[in-house]
C-alpha positions as CSV (number, residue, x, y, z in Angstrom):
1,M,237.9,-28.8,-26.6
2,P,240.1,-26.5,-24.7
3,W,243.8,-26.8,-24.2
4,G,246.0,-25.3,-21.6
5,G,249.6,-25.2,-22.3
6,A,252.8,-24.5,-20.2
7,I,255.6,-24.1,-22.5
8,I,259.3,-24.1,-21.3
9,L,261.7,-22.3,-23.6
10,G,265.3,-22.4,-22.0
11,A,264.6,-21.0,-18.6
12,I,261.4,-19.1,-19.6
13,E,258.1,-20.8,-18.8
14,M,255.0,-19.2,-20.7
15,K,251.5,-20.0,-19.7
16,W,248.5,-19.7,-21.8
17,K,245.5,-21.4,-22.8
18,V,243.7,-21.7,-26.3
19,V,240.1,-22.6,-26.6
20,Y,239.4,-23.9,-30.1
21,R,236.8,-25.5,-32.3
22,A,237.5,-29.0,-33.7
23,E,235.5,-30.7,-36.5
24,F,235.7,-34.5,-37.2
25,F,235.0,-36.2,-40.3
26,R,234.9,-39.9,-41.4
27,E,237.0,-40.5,-44.5
28,G,237.1,-44.1,-45.5
29,D,238.5,-46.1,-42.5
30,L,240.0,-42.9,-40.8
31,Y,238.7,-40.2,-38.7
32,V,240.0,-36.8,-39.6
33,G,240.1,-33.9,-37.2
34,V,240.7,-30.2,-38.5
35,V,240.8,-26.9,-36.6
36,P,239.8,-24.6,-39.4
37,E,241.0,-21.4,-37.9
38,L,244.5,-22.5,-37.4
39,D,244.5,-24.7,-40.5
40,V,245.7,-27.7,-38.5
41,S,244.4,-31.3,-39.0
42,S,245.4,-34.7,-38.0
43,Y,243.7,-38.3,-38.1
44,G,243.3,-41.6,-36.3
45,E,241.6,-45.0,-36.8
46,S,239.0,-44.1,-34.2
47,L,237.3,-40.7,-33.0
48,D,239.3,-40.9,-29.9
49,E,242.6,-41.4,-31.8
50,A,241.8,-38.5,-34.2
51,R,240.8,-36.3,-31.2
52,A,244.2,-37.1,-29.4
53,S,246.2,-36.7,-32.5
54,L,244.6,-33.4,-33.3
55,Q,245.4,-32.2,-29.9
56,E,249.1,-33.1,-30.3
57,A,249.1,-31.4,-33.8
58,V,247.7,-28.2,-32.2
59,E,250.0,-28.1,-29.3
60,A,252.9,-28.6,-31.6
61,F,251.8,-25.8,-33.9
62,L,251.2,-23.4,-31.0
63,E,254.5,-24.2,-29.5
64,E,256.3,-23.5,-32.8
65,C,254.5,-20.3,-33.1
66,E,255.5,-19.4,-29.6
67,R,259.1,-20.4,-30.2
68,M,259.2,-18.3,-33.5
69,G,257.6,-15.3,-31.6
70,T,254.7,-15.3,-33.9
71,L,251.9,-16.7,-31.6
72,E,250.0,-13.4,-31.1
73,E,250.2,-12.6,-34.9
74,V,249.0,-15.9,-35.8
75,M,246.1,-16.0,-33.3
76,E,245.0,-12.6,-34.2
77,E,245.1,-13.3,-37.9
78,A,242.9,-16.4,-37.2
79,G,240.3,-14.3,-35.6
80,F,241.3,-15.2,-31.8
81,V,240.9,-12.6,-29.0
82,R,243.2,-12.7,-25.9
83,R,241.4,-12.5,-22.5
84,G,244.0,-12.6,-19.9
85,D,246.1,-15.9,-20.4
86,T,243.3,-17.3,-22.6
87,W,243.0,-17.1,-26.5
88,L,239.2,-17.4,-27.4
89,P,237.9,-18.1,-31.0
90,R,235.5,-15.5,-32.5
91,Q,231.9,-16.6,-32.0
92,P,229.5,-16.6,-35.0
93,V,226.1,-15.0,-34.6
94,A,224.7,-17.7,-36.6
95,A,225.8,-20.9,-38.4
96,E,223.9,-22.3,-41.5
97,L,224.3,-24.8,-44.3
98,L,223.3,-22.9,-47.5
99,T,222.9,-24.2,-51.1
100,V,223.8,-22.7,-54.4
101,G,222.6,-24.2,-57.7
102,Q,219.9,-26.6,-58.8
């Protein structure tokens, strides 16, 4: 789910967009959302609540990175590539579930 942000820091407005991959899991009575590349997670009582909560958590994380001046470093270390004002995640050439053991 893409996210576009306009952050206002003092009198400076910075605009950028981050496209990220979110995974959702059912854990007991809750739904947990995770953005593996950014190591951000959140939860909700429904899938929609978990999605909205994760969106807020990602926004807060990215805003804090921007405030600290580490956004570019964090995004590059997480494997994102900047194209204009958009950060894109790296794209796998394949995705597989593999098994080890008996």
